MDTraj code that builds the backbone (N, CA, C; nanometers):
import mdtraj as md
import numpy as np

residues = "MET ALA VAL ARG ILE ARG LEU LYS LYS LEU GLY ARG LYS HIS ARG PRO PHE TYR ARG ILE CYS ALA MET ASP ALA ARG ALA PRO ARG ASP GLY LYS THR LEU GLU GLU LEU GLY HIS TYR ASP PRO MET VAL LYS ASP GLU ASN ALA ARG ALA VAL LEU LYS GLY GLU ARG ILE ASP TYR TRP LEU GLY VAL GLY ALA LEU PRO THR GLU LYS VAL ARG VAL LEU ILE LYS LYS TYR GLY THR ASN GLY THR HIS LEU ALA GLN GLN GLN ALA ALA LEU GLU ARG LEU LYS THR SER LYS PRO GLN ALA PRO PRO PRO MET VAL VAL PRO ARG PRO LYS LYS ALA GLU PRO PRO ALA ALA SER GLU GLU ALA ALA VAL GLU GLU HIS ALA ALA GLU GLY THR PRO ALA ASP THR ALA PRO VAL GLU ALA SER GLU PRO ALA ALA THR ASP ASP ALA GLY ALA THR GLY GLY GLN".split()
xyz = np.array([
    [6.7033, -6.3333, -1.0730],
    [6.5979, -6.3156, -0.9843],
    [6.5070, -6.1872, -1.0036],
    [6.3676, -6.2109, -1.1237],
    [6.3473, -6.0016, -1.1327],
    [6.3453, -5.9857, -0.9690],
    [6.3104, -5.8876, -0.9541],
    [6.2634, -5.8434, -0.7660],
    [6.1665, -5.6734, -0.9200],
    [6.0769, -5.7498, -0.7863],
    [5.9233, -5.6395, -0.7892],
    [5.9477, -5.5704, -0.6574],
    [5.8505, -5.4613, -0.7111],
    [5.7829, -5.3534, -0.5931],
    [5.6965, -5.3317, -0.5644],
    [5.6251, -5.3925, -0.4587],
    [5.5161, -5.4209, -0.5113],
    [5.4193, -5.3697, -0.3937],
    [5.2815, -5.4769, -0.3385],
    [5.2373, -5.4227, -0.1993],
    [5.2091, -5.5555, -0.1523],
    [5.2336, -5.4948, -0.0106],
    [5.2082, -5.6650, 0.0225],
    [5.0638, -5.7274, 0.1002],
    [4.9531, -5.7141, 0.1229],
    [4.7886, -5.7443, 0.2043],
    [4.8196, -5.8326, 0.3376],
    [4.7962, -5.6535, 0.4244],
    [4.8101, -5.7498, 0.5673],
    [4.6522, -5.6633, 0.5846],
    [4.5478, -5.6691, 0.7150],
    [4.4798, -5.6284, 0.7851],
    [4.4357, -5.7062, 0.7920],
    [4.2534, -5.6313, 0.8370],
    [4.1320, -5.8052, 0.7867],
    [4.0126, -5.7220, 0.7036],
    [3.9531, -5.8108, 0.7419],
    [3.8550, -5.7649, 0.6763],
    [3.7576, -5.6453, 0.6781],
    [3.7484, -5.6036, 0.5117],
    [3.7380, -5.4199, 0.5015],
    [3.8467, -5.3445, 0.5684],
    [3.8958, -5.3850, 0.6333],
    [4.0876, -5.2929, 0.7079],
    [4.2320, -5.3051, 0.6625],
    [4.1782, -5.2677, 0.5857],
    [4.2805, -5.3034, 0.4896],
    [4.3691, -5.2695, 0.4580],
    [4.4862, -5.3252, 0.4686],
    [4.7319, -5.2223, 0.5085],
    [4.7937, -5.3397, 0.4105],
    [4.8860, -5.2293, 0.3526],
    [4.9388, -5.2671, 0.2821],
    [5.0903, -5.2303, 0.3361],
    [5.2269, -5.3157, 0.2854],
    [5.3420, -5.3372, 0.3310],
    [5.4418, -5.2826, 0.1982],
    [5.4567, -5.1906, 0.2068],
    [5.5703, -5.1854, 0.0377],
    [5.6657, -5.2713, 0.0103],
    [5.6941, -5.4074, -0.0261],
    [5.8251, -5.4648, -0.0521],
    [5.8935, -5.4708, -0.1637],
    [6.0046, -5.4921, -0.1609],
    [6.1521, -5.6032, -0.2536],
    [6.1481, -5.7921, -0.2535],
    [6.0651, -5.7921, -0.3809],
    [5.9932, -5.9162, -0.3531],
    [6.0382, -5.9823, -0.4793],
    [6.0661, -6.1350, -0.4969],
    [6.0546, -6.2488, -0.5967],
    [5.9376, -6.1662, -0.6866],
    [5.9670, -6.1899, -0.8004],
    [5.8465, -6.1912, -0.8617],
    [5.7663, -6.3073, -0.8841],
    [5.8093, -6.4190, -0.8349],
    [5.7170, -6.5194, -0.8489],
    [5.7047, -6.5265, -0.7406],
    [5.7466, -6.4971, -0.6559],
    [5.6713, -6.4967, -0.5455],
    [5.4540, -6.4981, -0.5387],
    [5.4797, -6.5502, -0.4498],
    [5.2710, -6.5032, -0.4490],
    [5.2722, -6.3979, -0.3656],
    [5.1511, -6.2784, -0.3764],
    [5.0792, -6.1893, -0.3130],
    [5.2200, -6.2139, -0.2016],
    [5.1556, -6.2369, -0.0755],
    [5.1560, -6.2459, 0.0505],
    [5.2773, -6.2967, 0.0705],
    [5.3269, -6.3040, -0.0017],
    [5.4034, -6.4690, 0.0475],
    [5.5949, -6.4104, 0.1411],
    [5.7061, -6.4864, 0.1053],
    [5.8574, -6.4100, 0.1878],
    [5.7999, -6.2526, 0.1154],
    [5.9654, -6.2031, 0.1718],
    [5.9733, -6.0391, 0.0827],
    [6.1428, -6.0380, 0.0786],
    [6.1761, -6.0746, 0.0714],
    [6.2882, -5.9915, 0.0706],
    [6.3517, -5.8362, 0.1667],
    [6.3453, -5.7295, 0.1180],
    [6.2756, -5.5810, 0.2031],
    [6.1638, -5.5427, 0.2291],
    [6.1345, -5.4978, 0.3185],
    [6.0627, -5.4084, 0.3384],
    [6.0775, -5.3098, 0.3774],
    [5.9910, -5.1905, 0.2717],
    [6.0445, -5.0139, 0.2151],
    [5.9381, -4.9409, 0.1734],
    [5.8418, -4.9508, 0.3127],
    [5.7257, -4.8965, 0.3829],
    [5.6651, -4.9565, 0.4102],
    [5.5205, -4.8212, 0.4203],
    [5.3814, -4.8841, 0.4057],
    [5.2530, -4.7910, 0.3299],
    [5.1728, -4.8892, 0.3737],
    [5.0990, -4.7939, 0.2646],
    [4.9164, -4.7908, 0.3547],
    [4.8337, -4.7356, 0.4364],
    [4.7260, -4.7045, 0.4457],
    [4.5496, -4.6205, 0.4891],
    [4.6029, -4.7440, 0.3522],
    [4.4395, -4.6609, 0.2800],
    [4.3176, -4.6055, 0.3626],
    [4.2953, -4.6342, 0.4739],
    [4.1814, -4.5994, 0.5220],
    [4.2524, -4.4395, 0.6295],
    [4.3285, -4.4299, 0.6293],
    [4.3669, -4.2868, 0.7078],
    [4.3220, -4.2223, 0.6084],
    [4.2695, -4.0999, 0.6519],
    [4.1551, -3.9839, 0.5998],
    [4.2444, -3.9106, 0.5235],
    [4.3861, -3.8251, 0.5769],
    [4.4268, -3.7068, 0.5221],
    [4.5310, -3.8532, 0.4791],
    [4.4712, -3.8515, 0.3160],
    [4.5616, -3.8311, 0.1719],
    [4.6523, -3.8606, 0.1927],
    [4.7759, -3.7730, 0.1885],
    [4.9543, -3.7326, 0.2018],
    [5.0370, -3.8511, 0.3398],
    [4.8994, -3.8858, 0.3902],
    [4.9687, -3.8901, 0.5475],
    [4.9244, -4.0575, 0.5331],
    [4.8368, -4.1267, 0.3970],
    [4.8813, -4.2936, 0.3798],
    [5.0341, -4.3197, 0.3854],
    [5.1269, -4.3104, 0.2126],
    [5.1618, -4.3940, 0.2742],
    [5.2950, -4.3148, 0.3250],
    [5.4263, -4.4010, 0.3372],
    [5.5385, -4.3428, 0.4310],
    [5.5913, -4.4644, 0.3637],
    [5.7742, -4.4218, 0.2587],
    [5.8378, -4.4901, 0.2363],
    [5.9914, -4.3992, 0.2764],
    [6.0687, -4.5900, 0.2843],
    [6.2249, -4.5321, 0.2647],
    [6.2675, -4.5341, 0.1579],
    [6.2627, -4.3993, 0.1292],
    [6.3353, -4.2918, -0.0124],
    [6.4508, -4.3957, -0.0860],
    [6.5403, -4.4338, 0.0197],
    [6.6819, -4.4669, 0.0177],
    [6.6895, -4.5774, 0.0058],
    [6.6222, -4.6938, 0.0147],
    [6.6428, -4.7869, 0.0189],
    [6.5288, -4.8982, -0.0868],
    [6.4604, -4.7427, -0.1772],
    [6.3967, -4.7797, -0.2997],
    [6.3978, -4.7037, -0.4283],
    [6.5343, -4.6303, -0.3857],
    [6.6486, -4.5880, -0.5180],
    [6.7237, -4.7278, -0.4924],
    [6.7681, -4.7907, -0.3547],
    [6.8584, -4.8233, -0.4227],
    [6.7785, -5.0033, -0.4919],
    [6.7120, -5.0575, -0.4836],
    [6.6363, -5.1372, -0.5221],
    [6.6072, -5.1055, -0.6777],
    [6.5836, -4.9638, -0.6803],
    [6.5161, -4.8883, -0.8472],
    [6.6287, -4.9202, -0.8775],
    [6.7713, -4.9292, -0.8765],
    [6.8795, -4.8622, -0.8825],
    [6.9915, -5.0658, -0.9552],
    [6.8936, -5.1750, -0.8990],
    [6.9719, -5.3185, -0.8989],
    [6.8489, -5.3284, -0.9285],
    [6.7573, -5.2677, -1.0763],
    [6.7343, -5.3463, -1.1494],
    [6.5330, -5.4404, -1.1340],
    [6.5006, -5.3780, -0.9661],
    [6.3382, -5.4071, -0.8855],
    [6.2627, -5.2880, -0.9958],
    [6.1380, -5.3992, -1.1023],
    [6.0394, -5.3331, -1.1685],
    [5.9154, -5.2546, -1.0002],
    [5.9101, -5.0819, -1.0570],
    [5.7508, -5.1255, -0.8809],
    [5.6289, -5.1521, -0.9738],
    [5.5123, -5.1862, -0.9685],
    [5.3890, -5.2264, -0.9623],
    [5.3699, -5.0446, -0.9783],
    [5.2005, -5.0594, -1.0746],
    [5.1600, -4.8952, -1.0917],
    [5.1311, -4.9007, -1.0235],
    [5.0604, -4.8872, -0.8296],
    [5.0046, -4.8476, -0.7490],
    [5.1840, -4.8022, -0.7141],
    [5.2434, -4.8557, -0.6562],
    [5.3689, -4.8469, -0.6026],
    [5.4348, -4.7317, -0.5995],
    [5.4660, -4.7462, -0.7784],
    [5.5351, -4.5927, -0.9608],
    [5.4437, -4.4862, -0.8864],
    [5.3192, -4.4838, -0.8717],
    [5.2324, -4.3208, -0.8191],
    [5.3129, -4.3140, -0.6558],
    [5.3137, -4.4062, -0.6150],
    [5.3890, -4.3920, -0.4430],
    [5.4820, -4.3268, -0.4823],
    [5.5779, -4.4199, -0.5119],
    [5.6872, -4.3065, -0.5131],
    [5.7033, -4.2348, -0.5705],
    [5.6148, -4.2249, -0.6654],
    [5.6133, -4.0753, -0.7534],
    [5.6557, -3.9391, -0.6982],
    [5.5063, -3.9404, -0.5678],
    [5.4190, -3.9218, -0.4700],
    [5.5339, -3.8389, -0.3648],
    [5.6136, -4.0145, -0.3205],
    [5.6670, -3.9456, -0.1454],
    [5.8471, -4.0291, -0.1497],
    [5.8317, -4.0137, -0.2996],
    [5.9696, -4.0660, -0.3125],
    [6.0605, -4.0310, -0.2890],
    [6.2110, -4.0074, -0.2755],
    [6.2988, -3.9748, -0.2531],
    [6.3141, -3.7472, -0.3283],
    [6.2606, -3.7898, -0.4083],
    [6.2327, -3.6875, -0.4794],
    [6.1146, -3.6726, -0.5627],
    [5.9858, -3.6900, -0.5107],
    [5.8609, -3.7094, -0.5061],
    [5.7652, -3.5811, -0.4923],
    [5.6467, -3.5274, -0.5382],
    [5.6308, -3.3827, -0.5892],
    [5.5120, -3.4004, -0.4159],
    [5.4644, -3.4700, -0.3704],
    [5.4169, -3.3736, -0.2223],
    [5.4968, -3.4243, -0.1320],
    [5.6287, -3.3762, -0.0570],
    [5.7052, -3.4804, 0.0930],
    [5.6828, -3.3528, 0.1089],
    [5.6960, -3.2115, 0.1115],
    [5.5683, -3.1291, 0.2122],
    [5.4815, -3.0889, 0.2423],
    [5.3686, -3.1335, 0.1621],
    [5.2873, -3.1764, 0.2405],
    [5.2444, -3.3106, 0.2655],
    [5.3479, -3.4776, 0.2812],
    [5.3038, -3.5835, 0.3909],
    [5.3888, -3.4909, 0.5150],
    [5.5334, -3.4506, 0.4976],
    [5.5565, -3.3978, 0.6180],
    [5.4320, -3.3180, 0.7178],
    [5.3811, -3.2072, 0.6628],
    [5.2661, -3.1225, 0.7322],
    [5.1291, -3.2354, 0.7906],
    [5.1487, -3.3386, 0.6980],
    [5.0083, -3.3692, 0.7115],
    [5.0368, -3.5283, 0.8703],
    [5.1729, -3.5527, 0.7913],
    [5.2420, -3.6990, 0.9756],
    [5.2698, -3.5860, 1.1497],
    [5.2873, -3.4425, 1.0502],
    [5.3363, -3.3865, 1.2014],
    [5.1893, -3.3754, 1.2447],
    [5.0714, -3.2798, 1.1428],
    [4.9169, -3.3035, 1.2189],
    [4.8489, -3.4462, 1.2497],
    [4.8753, -3.6182, 1.1584],
    [4.8480, -3.6498, 1.2374],
    [4.9249, -3.6510, 1.3824],
    [4.9885, -3.6877, 1.4109],
    [5.0443, -3.6430, 1.5511],
    [4.9652, -3.5894, 1.5925],
    [4.9586, -3.4702, 1.6492],
    [4.9997, -3.4031, 1.7163],
    [4.7910, -3.3955, 1.8155],
    [4.7004, -3.4587, 1.6509],
    [4.5679, -3.5150, 1.6796],
    [4.5725, -3.6173, 1.7477],
    [4.6733, -3.6853, 1.7757],
    [4.6188, -3.8295, 1.7812],
    [4.5693, -3.8072, 1.9873],
    [4.4540, -3.8851, 2.0434],
    [4.4439, -3.8926, 2.1967],
    [4.5791, -3.9411, 2.2752],
    [4.5634, -3.8523, 2.3434],
    [4.6426, -3.9065, 2.4149],
    [4.6175, -4.0660, 2.5822],
    [4.6182, -4.1893, 2.6141],
    [4.5375, -4.2145, 2.6982],
    [4.6734, -4.1008, 2.8968],
    [4.4803, -4.1101, 2.9333],
    [4.5484, -4.0410, 3.0700],
    [4.6702, -4.0889, 3.1521],
    [4.7511, -4.0502, 3.2251],
    [4.8589, -4.1131, 3.3179],
    [4.7844, -4.1704, 3.4182],
    [4.8408, -4.2812, 3.4266],
    [4.8135, -4.4106, 3.5094],
    [4.7867, -4.3632, 3.6520],
    [4.6269, -4.4297, 3.7258],
    [4.6286, -4.3415, 3.8260],
    [4.7021, -4.4387, 3.9340],
    [4.6634, -4.3655, 4.0700],
    [4.6913, -4.4262, 4.1511],
    [4.6664, -4.4425, 4.2435],
    [4.6385, -4.5547, 4.3011],
    [4.4635, -4.6655, 4.3716],
    [4.6108, -4.6722, 4.4948],
    [4.5254, -4.5854, 4.5770],
    [4.6201, -4.6162, 4.7656],
    [4.6011, -4.7431, 4.7763],
    [4.6734, -4.8605, 4.8561],
    [4.6841, -5.0379, 4.9067],
    [4.5975, -5.0748, 4.9952],
    [4.4804, -5.0747, 5.0205],
    [4.4509, -5.0969, 5.1489],
    [4.4845, -5.1566, 5.2643],
    [4.4617, -5.1314, 5.3957],
    [4.5323, -5.0927, 5.5122],
    [4.5582, -5.3068, 5.5138],
    [4.6332, -5.3309, 5.5753],
    [4.6339, -5.4575, 5.6380],
    [4.5084, -5.4606, 5.7476],
    [4.4369, -5.5725, 5.7443],
    [4.3710, -5.6235, 5.8765],
    [4.4411, -5.6788, 5.9867],
    [4.3001, -5.6633, 6.1448],
    [4.4534, -5.6892, 6.1899],
    [4.4405, -5.8659, 6.1922],
    [4.5103, -5.9108, 6.2757],
    [4.5572, -6.0413, 6.3011],
    [4.3590, -6.0838, 6.2913],
    [4.3618, -6.2205, 6.3449],
    [4.1826, -6.3227, 6.3867],
    [4.2392, -6.3030, 6.5194],
    [4.3480, -6.3404, 6.5454],
    [4.2689, -6.3167, 6.6973],
    [4.2879, -6.1767, 6.8039],
    [4.3300, -6.0804, 6.7201],
    [4.3121, -5.9636, 6.8473],
    [4.1287, -5.9444, 6.7288],
    [4.1184, -5.9445, 6.6508],
    [4.0235, -5.8587, 6.6240],
    [3.8613, -5.9599, 6.7144],
    [3.8778, -6.1145, 6.7807],
    [3.7747, -6.1510, 6.8734],
    [3.7628, -6.1508, 7.0422],
    [3.9205, -6.0999, 7.1384],
    [3.9188, -6.1392, 7.1731],
    [3.8347, -5.9479, 7.2008],
    [3.8271, -5.8832, 7.1071],
    [3.7904, -5.7169, 7.0896],
    [3.6016, -5.7913, 7.0960],
    [3.5247, -5.8570, 7.0366],
    [3.4990, -5.9013, 6.9836],
    [3.4079, -5.9512, 7.1838],
    [3.4823, -6.0900, 7.1798],
    [3.4244, -6.0944, 7.3534],
    [3.4706, -5.9967, 7.4685],
    [3.5435, -5.8852, 7.4457],
    [3.5062, -5.7846, 7.5545],
    [3.3886, -5.7139, 7.5120],
    [3.3061, -5.7039, 7.3651],
    [3.2181, -5.6399, 7.3693],
    [3.1808, -5.6693, 7.3943],
    [3.0986, -5.8392, 7.4882],
    [2.9529, -5.8738, 7.4389],
    [3.0171, -5.8745, 7.6348],
    [3.1521, -5.9228, 7.6642],
    [3.1142, -5.9497, 7.8107],
    [3.0673, -5.7544, 7.8331],
    [3.1247, -5.6610, 7.8010],
    [2.9633, -5.5315, 7.8507],
    [2.9020, -5.5451, 7.8641],
    [2.8105, -5.6144, 7.7831],
    [2.7079, -5.5897, 7.7167],
    [2.6217, -5.6525, 7.8715],
    [2.7034, -5.8275, 7.9028],
    [2.6765, -5.8792, 8.0143],
    [2.6266, -5.9855, 7.9458],
    [2.6183, -6.0464, 7.7860],
    [2.6123, -6.1718, 7.7704],
    [2.6807, -6.1979, 7.7307],
    [2.7630, -6.4068, 7.8114],
    [2.8112, -6.4045, 7.7591],
    [2.8218, -6.4006, 7.5599],
    [2.9844, -6.4764, 7.5388],
    [3.0040, -6.4047, 7.3397],
    [3.0393, -6.5102, 7.2733],
    [3.0477, -6.7114, 7.3526],
    [2.9754, -6.7833, 7.3203],
    [2.8445, -6.8073, 7.2667],
    [2.7440, -6.7891, 7.4152],
    [2.6224, -6.8242, 7.3108],
    [2.5554, -6.6709, 7.2381],
    [2.4373, -6.7157, 7.1649],
    [2.3823, -6.6387, 7.1053],
    [2.2475, -6.6133, 7.1225],
    [2.1302, -6.5463, 7.1425],
    [1.9539, -6.6163, 7.1903],
    [1.9509, -6.6514, 7.0567],
    [1.8613, -6.8034, 7.1140],
    [1.7936, -6.8800, 6.9911],
    [1.6476, -6.8953, 6.9907],
    [1.5737, -6.8667, 6.9009],
    [1.4578, -6.8392, 6.9381],
    [1.4071, -6.9595, 6.9021],
    [1.3477, -7.0221, 7.0135],
    [1.2148, -7.0885, 6.9650],
    [1.1344, -7.1816, 6.7751],
    [1.1830, -7.2492, 6.7780],
    [1.1384, -7.3256, 6.6351],
    [0.9856, -7.3797, 6.7113],
    [0.9017, -7.3490, 6.6248],
    [0.7504, -7.4461, 6.6041],
    [0.7953, -7.5392, 6.5418],
    [0.7508, -7.6912, 6.5919],
    [0.7026, -7.7732, 6.4292],
    [0.6183, -7.7771, 6.3524],
    [0.6762, -7.8524, 6.2613],
    [0.6592, -7.8416, 6.0348],
    [0.5275, -7.8531, 6.0982],
    [0.3712, -7.7719, 6.0360],
    [0.2605, -7.8205, 6.0293],
    [0.2672, -7.9193, 5.8854],
    [0.1497, -8.0087, 5.9478],
    [0.1512, -8.1503, 5.7901],
    [0.0256, -8.1799, 5.7768],
    [-0.0434, -8.1245, 5.6382],
    [-0.1617, -8.1774, 5.6110],
    [-0.2609, -8.2482, 5.6614],
    [-0.3781, -8.3084, 5.6195],
    [-0.4280, -8.3960, 5.7023],
    [-0.3167, -8.5823, 5.5937],
    [-0.2806, -8.5497, 5.4973],
    [-0.2499, -8.7138, 5.4720],
    [-0.1533, -8.7235, 5.4818],
    [-0.0941, -8.6433, 5.5287],
    [0.1265, -8.6852, 5.6054],
    [0.1700, -8.6837, 5.4425],
    [0.2883, -8.7710, 5.5077],
    [0.4073, -8.8277, 5.3869],
    [0.3716, -8.8972, 5.3090],
    [0.2948, -8.9838, 5.3181],
    [0.2610, -9.0453, 5.2827],
    [0.1679, -9.0988, 5.1233],
    [0.1476, -8.9532, 5.0909],
    [0.0923, -8.8908, 4.9471],
    [-0.0266, -8.9015, 5.0043],
    [-0.1415, -8.8929, 5.0477],
    [-0.2352, -8.8912, 5.1195],
    [-0.3294, -9.0689, 5.1160],
    [-0.3047, -9.1695, 5.0503],
    [-0.3949, -9.2693, 5.1120],
    [-0.4040, -9.3049, 5.2146],
])
top = md.Topology()
chain = top.add_chain()
for i, resn in enumerate(residues, 1):
    res = top.add_residue(resn, chain, resSeq=i)
    for name in ("N", "CA", "C"):
        top.add_atom(name, md.element.get_by_symbol(name[0]), res)
traj = md.Trajectory(xyz[None], top)
């Protein structure tokens, strides 16, 4: 089986994200992988923080005859085990970690106190109305006037 080290595309529309994978050469681009060897995010602003590779595993696959694609070959040359940009990559990853906004600690919301049982509140209402001199069960009722009708009545005016 011919093994290739290549990019597997993930992400969504206009927001690509790639995994660097060891795959069978006959497998489709986004198909089954033998092993994931890192990731590459082209949307990260700092160029040296875009790729993160597992150098030891890439060296293993290269040792057993896997062939990298052109883009992966450039990434391995820059960020592999003996890469030319390793120091810049480490500095960029540290800057990225420190500049990442952190969520504030969770707010502790006090729980509301339990309400009095309904029997106690009814007794308090009865006592309050008794103090005023009116019974609690009877409330003043306003007189309602009968509804005014027009000359035609409810039959439609005939």
